[in-house]
C-alpha positions as CSV (number, residue, x, y, z in Angstrom):
1,M,-16.6,27.7,110.6
2,K,-17.4,31.1,109.1
3,K,-19.9,31.8,106.2
4,K,-20.5,35.1,104.7
5,F,-23.5,36.2,103.1
6,I,-25.0,39.1,101.2
7,L,-28.5,40.8,102.2
8,K,-30.2,41.9,99.3
9,G,-33.0,44.3,99.9
10,L,-31.8,45.2,103.5
11,G,-33.8,48.3,104.3
12,C,-32.6,50.0,107.4
13,A,-29.7,49.9,110.2
14,N,-32.4,49.2,112.9
15,C,-33.5,46.1,111.2
16,A,-29.9,45.0,110.7
17,A,-29.2,45.4,114.3
18,R,-32.3,43.3,115.3
19,M,-31.3,40.6,112.9
20,E,-28.0,40.7,114.3
21,T,-29.2,40.5,117.9
22,A,-31.6,37.5,117.0
23,I,-29.1,35.4,115.1
24,C,-26.5,35.6,117.9
25,K,-29.0,34.0,120.2
26,L,-29.4,30.7,118.0
27,D,-27.9,27.7,119.5
28,G,-24.3,27.0,118.0
29,V,-23.7,30.5,116.9
30,R,-20.3,31.8,118.3
31,E,-20.8,35.2,116.7
32,A,-22.7,36.9,113.8
33,T,-22.5,40.5,112.6
34,V,-24.8,42.1,110.1
35,N,-23.1,45.2,108.4
36,F,-25.9,47.6,107.0
37,M,-23.5,49.4,105.0
38,T,-22.2,46.6,103.2
39,A,-25.3,44.6,103.3
40,R,-23.3,41.5,104.6
41,L,-23.9,38.8,107.3
42,I,-21.0,36.9,108.8
43,I,-21.9,33.8,110.8
44,E,-19.4,31.9,112.9
45,E,-20.4,28.6,114.2
46,E,-19.4,26.4,117.1
47,E,-20.2,22.7,116.5
48,G,-21.0,21.9,112.7
49,Q,-24.6,23.1,113.0
50,M,-24.3,25.5,110.0
51,P,-27.2,24.1,108.0
52,F,-29.7,24.5,110.8
53,I,-28.2,28.1,111.5
54,V,-28.5,29.2,108.2
55,Q,-32.1,28.1,108.0
56,E,-33.1,29.9,111.2
57,A,-31.2,33.1,110.1
58,E,-33.2,33.2,106.9
59,R,-36.4,32.8,108.9
60,I,-35.3,35.6,111.3
61,I,-34.2,37.9,108.2
62,K,-37.6,37.1,106.6
63,K,-39.6,37.9,109.7
64,I,-37.7,41.3,110.2
65,E,-37.2,42.3,106.6
66,P,-39.8,40.6,104.4
67,D,-38.4,41.8,101.1
68,A,-34.7,40.9,102.0
69,V,-33.0,37.9,100.6
70,M,-30.1,36.3,102.1
71,K,-27.3,34.8,99.3
72,K,-24.1,33.3,99.6
73,A,-21.1,36.0,99.4
């Protein structure tokens, strides 16, 4: 399953790359991409773990970019 999100307040491309790398390492994530230009995050999961993945992705985003907010696209 794929889910798309908008990242409000995403400040820099380096932060976007760090977010992408960290989210890709989460258990159950098949693929994650963060596009700085469009401020979009796309997460593709493997095994029905999306609620856990979304929660952890939000935590990662807040840690890297405290002012950023993740919203459903």
